[in-house]
C-alpha positions, 0 to 999 in steps of 0.5 A: 920538083925537078930531081937532075942526077948520074949525068952533066948533060942538065941544065936551067929552062930560064935564068936561075938563082943556084944555092951550091953546096953539099947540104948533108942534113939540110940543117938550120944554116942551110934553109937560110939559103933555102929560103932566099933562093925560095925568095928569087924563085917568088920573083921568077927565078928558076930555084935550084940546089946543086948538091956537089956532094958523094951519096956514100960516107956518112950522111945525115939525109939520103938522095931521097930524103933531101929531095923530099925535103927540098920539095916539100919546101918548094924549090924548082930543081936539085940537081945531083952532080956527079962525082965525074973526072968532067966535074972534080977536075973543073977549075972553078973558072971553069965550073963558072963559066961552063956550069953556071954561065951556060949550062944553068943560065945564073943570074944569083949563086947563093952560097954559105961564108965558108962554101969552097968549090973546083978542082982541089977545091982552089974556088971560093968567095972571093972568086965567085965575088970577083967572077960575078960580073965577069958572067952575068950573076949577083953573089949572095954570101948568108952568113952561118946561122949559130947556136950558142955560139958554134957555128951550125953544121951537119957536124954538129949534128952528127955529133949530137947525135953519137952523143945520143942528144935528139933535142939538140940535133933536131934544134940544129936541124929545124926539124925532127930527125929523121924528116920521113917523120915531118915531110910524111906525104914527101916519103910515101 
């Protein structure tokens, strides 16, 4: 798997299927997006996880762990979006036209129902749906995964870990935590 970080000079070598999000934890909800991109990757598209998240703060997975897990799943590429003014200040449509359409040759965009992007998080699923025809991609919106009536989120996992409920946290994640225990060959 190729990992790209610390640069805005990234591109896709061929038409791509791109999943967008923070992907902190790569929990069971994120795994639904991964499976969708892998399905498209099997059809010949370049599979990309475009990670829009700072490297600081309280995170479930380090960048290395995230990379190792995405590699274990078989994804082609992970791009860690740099937190720089050129990206953070982009209006949503500029991100779609410049990053998704031009740089990544995106043919499929895979996101969760609550995905937001662009300057001040002005972009959302409705905007992506509106822009898909204009920029030549198809939008795939993946419904949230739930556990006992609650949406699985990184916050939910962190709450379980804070209470010492490792069993619940690992159920929400879908793998033993930390992932080094589950994907050892990718953390050697």
